[in-house]
N, C-alpha and C positions, 0 to 999 in steps of 0.2 A: 504493500500500500504506500502511496505517495501523498504527503501532506500538501494541499494546495493553499490553504489559508487557515489561520487560527486566531481565535479571540480568547486571550487568557482570562482566567477567573479574576473577578474584582468584587469588592464589597458593594459596589454600586449595582452591578448587574446580577451578582450572586449565581452566576453560572459560567461555564466554559464551553466554547463551541469550536469545532474543528471540521473543515471540509477536506475530505481525502478522495483520492482516486483508488477504488477497490478493483484490483485485477481479477479477483474471483467473479465479481459481478460485471466487470467491464463497464462500470458506471461510477459517477461521482456521488458521494454520500456525505450528508451533513450529520454530524454526531454532536449531541449536546448533553451535558451533565451539570447538575447543580441543585438549587432549591426547587423542590417538587412543585410547590404552588405557583412558582414563577414560570417554570418550563411548561406547565399545563396550559398557559395562556397561548402558547404557540402551537398547541396540539389540536388535531381534529378528531382523533380516535385513539383507542388504547389497543395495544397488541393483544390478540386472543379474544377480541370483542368483549373485554371486561368493561363494565360501566364506570364512568368517572366517580359516581357516588360511592362505589365500593373502594376505589382508590382513596377517596377522601376519608372514609371511615377507617381504613387501614392506617393512613397517615396520622389521624387523630389518636388512634390507639397507641402507636409508637411514641408520639409526642407526649402523651399522658404518662408514659413510662420514662420520661426525660431522655429519650433516644433521639439522636440526630439522624435526619433522613437525607438521602441523596437520590434524586430522580434522574432517569435516563430517557432520551428520546432520539429519534432519527428521522431522516427524510432522504429518499433517493432523488437526486436531481437529474433533470434532463440535460442532455449535452449542451443545449443552447441557453440553459438557465444562467442568469448572472450569479456571481458569488454573493450569497446572502450576508456576508460579513463585510460591512462597510462602515468606516469611520467609528469603529469601536462599538457598533450596535449590531443586533441580529434582526434582519429584515426577512421574515419568513412566516408562513402559516401552513396549516395542514400537516404538521409533523405527527408522527406516531409515538405515543407514550409507551415506553417499553416496560417500565416497572420502577420499583424503589428498593433501596437498600437501607436498613436501619442499623445505626452504629451506636453501641452502648458505651457511654463514658461515665462510669459510676462516680458518684461524689466520694471524695476521700473521707475516711472515717473521722479524721480530726477536724474537718471543716465545720460541722454544726456547732461544736464546742467553741471553736475559734470565732465564729460569727456571734455567738451568744456573748462571749467575752468582750468583743468590740462594742456590741450594743449596750451592755451593762456599763462600759466605760464612757458612754455618752457619744459614741461614734455612729453616725448614720452610715449604713451599708446599703449600697445600691448595686444591682446586677444590670449591667449594660452589655448586651450581647447581640450578635447577629443571628442567633437561633430563632426559631419560630415562637410565637406567643405561647403555644402549648408546652413546648420543651422548656422555655425559660421559666414559665410559671411553675412547672413541676420541679425544676431544679431549686427554685426559690422555696418551695414547700419542703423539699428534702433537707435543705440546710437550715430551716427554721426562720427564714426571712419573711415568708408570706403564708397566710392561710385564708380560708374562705371568709372568715370574719373581717378581714381587712378590706373587702369589697374590691371594686374595679378601679377606683380612682388612683390606686397606687400602681396600676399597670398601664403601660402605654407602649405603642409601637413607634419606631423611628419615624415612620411616615407621618403619624399623627403629631408627634413632637415637632417635626420640621414645619408643619403647617400652622403651628401656633404663633401668634405675634409675641414679641419679646416680653411684654408685661405679663401675659398669660403664661408663657413658658417659664418665666422666673417664678411665678406662684406655684406652678406644678412641679418645678424642680425640687422643691423642698419635700413634697409628699411622695414623689415617685420612688418606688422600691425596685421595680423591674421594668427595664426598657428592652423590648425585643426588636428584632430586625433593625438594629441600629447600624448606621453607617458612620464612618470616621468623623464626618462633620457633625453628626448628632452628638457623639461623645464629647468632642471638643466644645460644642455649644453648651452642653450641660455643665461642664467644668467651669466655663466662663460665667454662666449665669449664677452658679453657686458662689463663685468668688466675688461676684458683684454684690452679694448679700452678706459679705464679711465672713464667709465660710473658708476654712482652710481645707483644701481638697487634696486627697491622695488618690492616685489612679494605679491600678495594676493591669498589666497586659503583657502579651507575649508575641503579638503579631505585628506586621507592618502597618496594618490598619489602625492599631492602637497608638501609633507614634504621635499623631497630633494631640491627643488627649494627654498622653504621658508628658509631652513637652509643655503643655499649657498648665498642668497641675503644679501646686507648690511642691509636692513630692511625687515623683514618678517611680513606680516599682515594677521593674521588668522581671521576668522569670529566667532562671538559669538556662533553660532549654529554648528560650525565645529567639526571635530573629535578631540579627545584628542591628537592624534599624531600630527595633524596640529598645534594645540595650543602649544604643547611642542616645536615644531621646529621653531615657530615664535617668534618675539620680542614684537609685539603688538597684542592685540586681540580687534577687533572692535565689541563692544557689540551690537550695533544696526544693524549690518550686512549691512550697507549702504555704497556704494562707495563714496557718498558725504562726508562722514566723513574723507576720505583720503585727500580731498581738504582742509578741515578745519585743519587737522593735519599739512599739508604743510604750511598753513598760520601761524599757531601758531609757528611752527618750525622756519620759516624764521623771524618772528617778534621777537622771543626770541634771535635768532642769532644777529639781529640788535641791540637789547638791550644790549647784551654782548659787541658788538663792541663799543657802545656808552659809556659803563662803562669803557672799556679799554682806549678809547679816552680821557675821563675825567681824569682817574687815571694817565695815562702816561704824560699828559700835566702838571698836578700838580707835578709829580716826576721830570720832566725836569726842571721846574721853581725852585723847592725847592733845587734840587741838585746843580744847577748852583749858586743859591743865597747863600746858606750856604757855598759852597766851595770857592767862590770868596770873600765873606765877611770876611772869616777867615783870609785872607791876608790883608784886609783893616783895621781891628781893632781887638783889644783884646776882645771887647764886641761882642758876637754872634748876628747875625741878628735875629735869632729865638731861643728861649730856648728849652730845651728838652720837657718840659710840653706843650709848645706852638705847637711844632711839633707833639706831641701825639694827640692834638686836631685836627690839620690839617689832620693827618692820619685817625682819626675817621671820619671826613667829607669825606675824599677821598675814604675810603674803605667801612665802614659799611653803612653810610647814603646814599652815592652815589649809592651803590649796591642796596639798598632797593628802592631808588627813581626810578632809571632807570629800574630795573627789574619789577616794578609795572606798567610800561606803557602798555596800552591795545594793543592787536594785531591789525594790520592794514590790511584791504583787499587789499590795494594798493601794498603790497609786492608781490601779485600774478601777477602783471604786469612785474616783473623783471625776468630775465633769471636765471636758476640755476647756482650755482658756480661749478667750477671743483673740483674734489676730492682732489686736491693738492693745492687749493687756500689758500692763507694766510689770517688769520683773520684780520690782519692789512693791509689794502689796501694802495696804494700810496697816495690817497686822505687823508686818516687818518694820514699817516706819515707826510704829509705837514702841516696838522693842528696841530699835536702834537708838532713838532719842531718849527713851525712858531709862534704859540701862546705861547708855553712854553718859547722860547727865548725872545719874546716880553715882557712877564711878568717879566722875570728875569732882563732884561735891565731896565725896569721901576722901579722895586724895588731896583736895585743896585744904580740907580741914586738918588732915594729917600734916601737910606741909606747913600750914600756919602754926600748928602746935609745936613742930620742931623749931621753927623760927622764934617762937615766943619763949621757949625755954632757954634759948641762947641769946635772948635780948639782953643787951649790956646796959644796965642802969637806966632803963626806960627809954633808950634811944629808939629810933625808927627801926622797924623790922628789916628795912632795906640793907642795913649794915650787919644783920645777923648772919652767921655762917654755921652751917650744919656740918657735923663731923663725918669722916669717911664711913664709919660703921653705921651711922644713921642714914647716910645716903644709900648704903647697901640695903638697909631695912626698907627704905622708901621705894627704891628701885624694884626690889623683889616683891613688895606688896603689890605694886602696879602690875608687874608681870603675872603674878599668880591670880589676880583678879581676871585677867584675860585667859589664863590657863584654865580656870574653872568654867569660864564663860564658853570656852570651846566645847565643853560637854553639852551646855545648853543649846549651842548652835547645832550640834549633832542631833539632838532630840526635837528641835524646833519643828512644829507642825507635822510630827510623825505619829503622835498618839501613843508613843512608847517612852520608856525610861531611856536615859542616856546610856545605860548599860545593857540595853536590849540587843540580843543577837551578837554577843561578844565573839563567838567563834568565827563569824563571817566578817568581823571588823578588826582583824589582827593588825592590819597596816595602820589603822587609826590609832589604836592603843600603843603601837610601837612608836609612832611619831609623838604621841603624848609623853611617852617615857623619854624620848630624845630631848623634848623641850624642858622637862623637869631636870634631867641630868645636865643639860646645857646651861641652865640658869645657875645651878649649884657650882659648876666649874668656873663660870664667868665671875661669880662673886668671890669664890675662894681663891682663884688664881689670876683674875683679870687685872688686879692692881691698878696702876696709874692709867693703863689704857682705857679702862672703864670707870676710872675714878671711884673705885670701891675698896672696901677692906673686908677680910674674911668675917663670916658670921659664926656664932656658936651653934651647936645642935639645938639648944633651947630656943634660940632666936628663929631658927628654921622652922621648928615645930610651931612656934607662936605665929609666924607669918602664914603657915598653912592653915592653922585653926581660924585665924581672924578673917581669912579670905574665903574659907570653905562655905560660909552661908550663901555665897553666889550659887553654888551647885545645889545646896540643900533647899533653898527657896525655889530654884528652878525645878527640882524634882517634885517638890510639894505641889507646885502649880500644875505640872504635867499629870500628877496623880489625880488631882481634883477634876481636871478636864476629862480624864478617862472615866471617872465615876459618873460624870454628867452625861456621857454618851451611853 
């Protein structure tokens, strides 16, 4: 057989057509395969004198089992007949419908649970497919996305969706759960309409026809066995081809976001306390509250160590019970702001009072506090007190907005507690060995214990507040 012309399959036509010269028949033959309901439009009869009604019933039965169907048709062309494939279209009638093939593509066992997890996490899940309405609807039922009680408003075909004006389509975009017979333009339009309503949209796909939607979405997720075009248009490739991996990605993303919030919470609290302390103390005495090298160590705790400690916290499945954030939501929430300024100001007031006391006891004959000078050992006490206020507050930052104690899940937080130990040992070494570099003098064991005890209420009060909140829930 010799191929005379060919019309490749496309999501627009949903069929493939080929004109061949058949040596066995010594005739030209048109062969078509694709979506059964579309091919039937070009057919005048069915092979074997089967009624079209019987074919329709058979198609519906297959589709109700979530099976994909492929129809076949042919027509023998006369020698003088022009080629029916012109300009990317099929121009023919009177073909003979040969039959259909049903292909079963069972839903993976993990998909229903993954869909349920996403819905409980506040994520809207929509099926947008090129399959027939019956097949798409049955797949939606099997994965737990749709049932008869949902009615028909959540179902739509690509053709219906394309015919809607933008205002109506935008309204329907929110309630649609299943779109069947969707074309690439329909998928991309749905993404754009949802984004226009301040929604953050993620799209999964594996075919070339998914590329426009994958590219338009905020997050494009292609499958590991997908086409290179889909992978190029996406942001993330799911190597195991499992929808369940999307739920895991959301959990990791939300957990990481919370860890970033906790780091910002801790860092800004230290900043507020340090800025107020250094700024006000400069008016109280010629002697600085904290030296440059001491502030460098505080910044090292605040930036490097805190970032490592809080970034190492393991992901929590509990974040999947929270609702998604809006696309314009601030990373610093009102609750965080209250904590930052409340705790930061409280720390600065406590340290200012301590600084004023040290200046007062060294006041010479009632002269101004500006001329008072604090001893090296007292500077060590003051410096260590400030550091340990932040040390205990790092535990509070870990437990912030988690609903758990700061000591919850210790086994999975080994890095966090290792860094805590490094900060503790580092502070002791700096004070005991830092000397002139840090403008400190060694402290006694009794003084170390005193500093730990007088700063520990930061952790104790934090744990008490977390405990009360857990009881309220």
